[in-house]
C-alpha positions in Angstrom: -83.6 -11.7 29.0 -80.9 -13.1 31.1 -80.7 -16.4 29.2 -80.3 -14.7 25.8 -77.4 -12.6 27.0 -75.7 -15.6 28.5 -76.1 -17.6 25.4 -74.7 -14.8 23.2 -71.7 -14.4 25.5 -71.0 -18.1 25.4 -71.3 -18.2 21.6 -69.0 -15.2 21.2 -66.5 -16.9 23.6 -66.6 -20.1 21.6 -66.0 -18.3 18.3 -63.1 -16.3 19.6 -61.6 -19.4 21.0 -62.0 -21.2 17.7 -60.5 -18.3 15.8 -57.3 -18.3 17.9 -57.1 -22.1 17.6 -57.5 -22.0 13.8 -54.9 -19.2 13.3 -52.1 -21.0 15.1 -49.5 -19.5 17.3 -48.4 -15.9 16.8 -45.3 -15.5 14.6 -42.0 -15.3 16.5 -39.3 -12.8 15.5 -35.7 -12.1 16.5 -32.7 -10.4 15.1 -29.0 -11.3 14.6 -26.0 -9.1 13.9 -23.8 -9.2 10.8 -20.2 -8.0 11.1 -17.0 -7.8 9.1 -13.6 -6.3 9.8 -11.6 -4.7 7.0 -8.0 -4.3 7.8 -5.6 -1.9 6.2 -3.6 -3.7 3.6 -1.2 -2.9 0.8 0.4 -4.8 -2.0 3.2 -3.8 -4.3 1.9 -4.3 -7.8 5.2 -3.6 -9.5 8.5 -1.8 -9.2 10.1 -0.7 -12.5 13.8 -1.0 -12.8 16.0 2.0 -13.4 18.5 1.7 -16.2 21.0 4.5 -16.5 22.4 3.3 -19.8 26.0 4.1 -20.7 27.9 6.1 -18.1 31.0 8.0 -19.2 33.2 8.6 -16.2 35.4 11.0 -18.3 32.7 13.3 -19.6 32.0 15.1 -16.4 28.3 14.5 -16.9 25.9 12.8 -14.5 23.6 10.0 -15.8 19.9 10.1 -14.9 17.1 7.6 -15.0 13.7 6.9 -13.5 11.4 4.1 -12.5 8.3 3.7 -10.3 6.8 1.8 -7.5 3.1 0.9 -8.0 1.0 0.1 -4.9 -2.6 -0.9 -4.3 -4.0 -0.4 -0.8 -7.3 -0.6 1.1 -9.3 2.7 0.7 -8.1 5.4 3.1 -4.9 3.6 4.0 -2.0 6.0 4.8 1.3 4.6 3.7 5.0 5.5 4.0 7.3 4.1 1.3 11.1 3.7 2.0 13.7 2.4 -0.4 16.6 0.6 1.3 20.3 1.2 0.7 20.6 -1.7 -1.8 22.9 -4.6 -1.6 26.1 -2.6 -2.0 25.7 0.3 0.4 28.8 1.9 1.8 29.9 1.3 5.3 27.9 3.6 7.7 25.7 4.8 4.8 22.5 6.5 5.7 20.9 6.7 2.2 22.1 10.2 1.5 23.2 11.0 -2.0 25.2 9.1 -3.4 25.5 6.5 -0.6 23.8 3.8 -2.6 26.2 2.0 -4.8 26.2 -0.4 -7.8 29.1 -2.8 -8.2 30.7 -4.6 -11.0 31.9 -7.9 -9.7 32.3 -6.5 -6.2 35.5 -4.5 -7.0 34.6 -1.0 -8.1 31.6 0.8 -6.9 29.5 3.3 -8.8 27.6 5.7 -6.5 24.0 6.7 -7.3 21.1 8.4 -5.6 17.3 7.9 -5.6 15.0 10.9 -5.4 11.3 11.4 -4.9 11.1 14.5 -7.0 11.9 15.2 -10.6 14.2 18.1 -9.6 16.3 15.5 -7.8 16.5 17.5 -4.6 14.7 15.2 -2.2 16.7 12.0 -1.6 14.4 9.1 -1.1 15.2 7.7 2.4 15.5 4.2 3.6 14.1 4.6 7.1 10.3 5.2 7.6 9.8 8.9 8.5 13.2 10.0 7.2 12.9 11.4 3.7 10.4 8.7 2.8 7.3 9.2 0.6 3.8 9.2 2.0 0.5 8.8 0.4 -3.1 7.8 1.1 -5.1 5.4 -1.0 -8.3 6.9 -2.5 -9.8 3.5 -3.3 -8.8 -0.2 -3.3 -9.3 -0.2 -7.1 -6.9 2.7 -7.7 -3.2 2.0 -8.2 -0.9 4.5 -6.6 2.1 5.1 -8.9 5.1 6.6 -7.1 7.8 7.8 -9.4 11.5 7.2 -8.5 14.1 9.5 -10.0 17.8 8.5 -10.0 21.2 10.0 -10.7 24.7 8.8 -11.0 27.0 11.7 -10.1 29.5 12.9 -12.7 33.2 12.1 -12.8 33.4 8.9 -10.7 36.7 7.1 -11.1 35.6 3.5 -11.9 36.7 0.7 -14.2 34.7 -0.3 -17.2 32.1 -3.0 -16.6 28.4 -3.7 -16.0 27.3 -2.2 -12.7 24.2 -3.3 -10.8 22.4 -3.1 -7.4 19.1 -4.4 -6.0 16.9 -2.1 -3.9 14.1 -3.3 -1.7 10.9 -1.3 -1.4 9.4 -1.2 2.2 5.8 0.0 2.7 4.6 0.8 6.2 0.8 1.3 6.8 
């Protein structure tokens, strides 16, 4: 009986050894990380010009107009939008109404103000955090349109001519 048991054990050992040898080495696994960094970013898609049209300095009426700034930002990006004083700001101007000025050939200056509300009570500031407009992007695919309202105060004593200024939009995010 001892011999039969020994032969069965030897045969089983040979079969197990052969099975492992035929199957090859065990599969090996590992992992690796995948990362990306998404930074807050904004682009100005457009800025619509404001045209007051004809201004009558003798009528005692203000002229009004409107435009817009269109911005696209990374989802969830909080922004602050400031509008600078323009190229013809008065000396010591702080963007308060009507410190911004258009000029006709650099001689006469026609004052105007930019506002963030249709009632034209909130002057749009030129320094981040001072009467600036804030917003938060809801998605990178959504354009944020920020209206700009403008007024030329009545009864300014200026010469006839074509008046113009250039305002720079500054976005902080």
